[in-house]
N, C-alpha and C positions, 0 to 999 in steps of 0.2 A: 415516363414522367404522367401523375394522374391527369385527369380533365381537367378538376380542380383543383392548383397548386397547393401542397398543403403548406403551410407558413407558421413561423414563430416571429414572437418579440422578446427580444432579451433588454430587461430595461427597461420598467415602464414609469419613469419619474417624470417630472414635466414635461419632459418632451417624449418618451418612450410611448405613453398612453393614448399621444398622436396618432404614432406609428400604427398601435397596435387599432384605435379608433377606423384611422383609414383602411388599413387593411380589410379588417371587419367587414367593411361596405364594399368590397372590390368583386364584380363578378367575375368569376374562373378564378378565384382566390378561397381560398376556406383556412381561416384563420385559427390553427389548430389547438394555440395557446401560448400564455407568457411566461415567465419566468424574472423574479425581483429574489433580491438578497431580502427583502423586508415582504416577508413572506403575505403579511397584512395589505400591502397596497397591492400586490400582485390580483391578490383574491380580488379586491376592491375594484380595481381597472378589468380582472375578467368577468366579472357581473354586469358591467356595463356595458360590456361590445357583446357579450353573449357567448363566452369563451371559460377557457378551463385553465386554472392559474396551476404551473407544475411547480414542485418545491425542488427535485429531482431533475437540473439542468441536461443532464446526459438524457433522462428519458424523455424529454422533447425532442431533441435533437434527433433519436431514432425515430421520432415520428414526422418529422417534417423535410420538406425540399427547400427552404432557404428561410433564413431568419434576418432581421434588421435588428440592429445593435444599436442601443442608447444607453449603454452604461457608462459611470467615471471614465474621463479619456486614463487613469492609470491603469483601469481596467482590461482594458480593449486588448491588447495583445495575448493576455492569458483566454480570454473570451472568445475574440478571434480565432487562434490558434485552434482551440477546443472545438468551434462549430468547424473549419476549415480539415480537419485532419479527421475527422470525420464525414468529410466528401457533401457538408452543408454548403452552397453559397449562402456570400456575406454582404448584407450592408451596412458598416463600419460610418457611425455618424462622425464627422470630422472631431478634431485632426486624426488622420488614420490611428496615429500611434504618438506615443511622448519621445521616443530617441528613434533615430534612422533603423537603428539595430530592430527593433522591435516590430515598424514597418516594411524590413527586408524578411524576419523571417513569416511575417504574415503572406507576402507577396508570393515569396518560393511556395509556402503549403497549398493557396490556392493554385501554383501552376501546376505541383506535383501531384494534386488532385485534379484538375481539370474543371476547377469549379470558377465560377464569377465573384470577384472580390470588389463592389465599388464603394466607391466616398461618398459620404453625405454631403458635398459642399452644395446647399442648398442655393445659393445664387443664381448658380447656373440655368435654374429654372425659374427665376422671378421675372415676373410679367414685364416689366420694363428693359429688363436684357433679353429678353423676346421678342419685344418690338424693335428693339435697336439692331438686333442683329443683320438685318436684309440690307440694312445702310456703313459697315462695318468696312472700311477702306482704310488699311495700311494708320493703323492707330498709333501717335508716333508721343503721347503727353496724357498721364493719368492723375488724376486729381482724388482720392477719396476722402473721407470722414464717417468713422462709424462712432458711434458714440450712444452708452445705455448706461440707465441708473442703476447702482449699487445692486446685487443680490449674492446671494450663496451660490447658486448652481455656477458651474465653472471656473470657481476660484482653485480650482488643486491645480491651476496650470497658469502661466503667465497668459494676461489679454492677449499678446502676438499668437498665441496658440488658441486661445477662446475667441474673439471678435477681429482682430488684424487678419488671421489667416485667409476668411471667407475672401478679402479684396486682391488677397495674393495669389488666389488660386485664381478668378477673375483676371488678373493680368496677366497671368503665366500662360491661360487658356488663348489669351486674346492678341498675345501676340506669340502664338504658335509654340510654345516652350520655347523663347529664343533663352539666348546663354544671358544670363547674370555676372554684368562684369564688374560692380562697385556697388556694396551698400553700406550705408554711414544713418545710422539712427543714433534716438536718446530715449529716456524713459523713466519713470521713477516707480516703486512700490508704494503705497500709500496703505491703505485698507489691509492686504495681505502680503505674506511670504514674498508674493511671485508680481510682477511688473503689473499697472492696475492700470494705465496710459502709456503709449510707445507713439512715437512719430518715428518714420523711417523714409529715407530717399533711396531710389531703387535704379541701376542704372544696367542698361543692357547693351552687350554688344553690337546689336540694330540698331544702334540708336535710341530705344524709346528709354521714357524715364517712367518713374510712375513717385508720386508722394504720397505717402500712407498715412491715416494717422487713426488711431483708436485710443477708447477710453472707455472704461468700468466704473466711471466714479463721477457720470456727469448729470446733469439736473434734468437734461431731457434725451431721450431715444432718437439719434440722427442715423439715418445710411444714406449719404449722398455720393454720387460717382460724376468725375464730368469729366472727357476722356476728348483730346483733340486729334484731330486728321487732317491729311491736306486738302479734305472737301468741305471740312467744318468740323463743328464740335457737337457732343450729345452733352446733357445737362440731364441726369435721372436721379428720381427719387426711390431709394430701393426700399424706402420703407412703405410707401403708399401703392409702388408698382408703376408708376406715369414719369415721364419724361418728355421731353422735347430734343429735335436733333435741329441744330441751325446750320441748315445749309447754303454754303459759300453759292453765290447766282452766277451762273456759269460764262455770264456777261458782263461781271463785274472785272475790274482790271485794280492792280494795287495803286495806290494815291487818288482814287475816284469816288464816288459818292459824297452826301452829307450827312447822313443817319446811318442807322446800324440795319434797317428796311432794306435799302438800297443793295447792300453788301449780302443781306444774307435773307432767307426764307427759310420760317417755325414748320418744322413739320414735328406733331404733335406723334407721339409713341404710345401706341396702345394695342398691345395684345389680347386676344380675348382674354376674359376674366377667368383663372383657375388656382385654384392652390399649390402654391409650389410645394409644399411637400408631399401631397397625393400624387403630383406629378412626377416629382424622383420617385414617389414608392413604385410608383406603374413603371416605369423605365426600369428598375429594377426586376418588377417581373417580366417584362418581356426582354430583359435581357437573361435572365434564367431558364426561359421557354424557348429561348435561341430566334425569338424575333426578332431584335434589335442590337444593335453594338453597347456596350457597357460604355453609360455618359461620362462618369468619373472612373476612370479606373483603377488600381491599387497604385501603379507605376505615375498616375498624375496626383493622386495623396500624397503619396511620397514627395513629388516636386514641392510641394505645395508646405510639406510639413518641412523640407530641406530649407525652404527659403524663408520659412517662420524662425526656423532653429537660428540662422544665419545673421536675423533683425536681433535676435535676442541674445547672440553673440555679440554684436557689436556693440551693443547698450554695455554689456558687460565689461569687455575692453575696447574704449572707445582709443580711435586713431591719436597716434600721437602726431601734433604738426608740428614740423620742423621751425625753431625760433630764427625770425628774420636777421 
């Protein structure tokens, strides 16, 4: 492997251009070039970060040892397989694919070629989540709200795959990949042919429960996550990267205390300031170099996709309740 890891970025739209910006700034990394179906956009981003715009994707793949991919979700499998079959490690933006069959094809290709396939579930690197990690202990109940104003980007898939999947991945990760025992969900398509808002209740075999709500037709941007465990509860603002842990005082016993302060102590959650996307990309570089394990593997990306699809299916085919 080269002293400076030669990398490329495929897809430099609103998100991919930030991939290029970060990778161009990393020590030990050489951004060889970028590729986009819109050549003019590729040239614009290449000029911004001081690299080359490749009109031929295969030409770029021959020159790099890793790529980050930020193309439209429907193109993930085609671009991903093209890179993986060329023996090039891939960081694929979430969701990993549109279908499980597509996800399986990419995972199989990565295994066959012996290269990394990482999935861009960026909330794993959220400042609030990083700060809360040391306090996690058998989380039993999750309550997430992820709302965003409408924009065209991401509307090629349902809001479950666009937004909710962030929280589904976190829940799966924090439950240790526990088996899902039941999913109930509802949702509507308002401005696109796909679901634009959805709410799901996910129950796990280990007793954990997650209530997850997502919308891309909201008036404001909200990303909140609350989690409850035997030692207390977390209130995280994922948008701000802040939060607090309401830790139950060890001396407290049920039925005692006249106010909340006698029951819990507030623990501010503040990790070192860092750009989550930069951390994600750095983790990918470390994994390709063999210095660390892949943070979100292809298998984990597939698990999040499988749960997201199960939520979508629950909305499409609501359970029939027996008439009393």
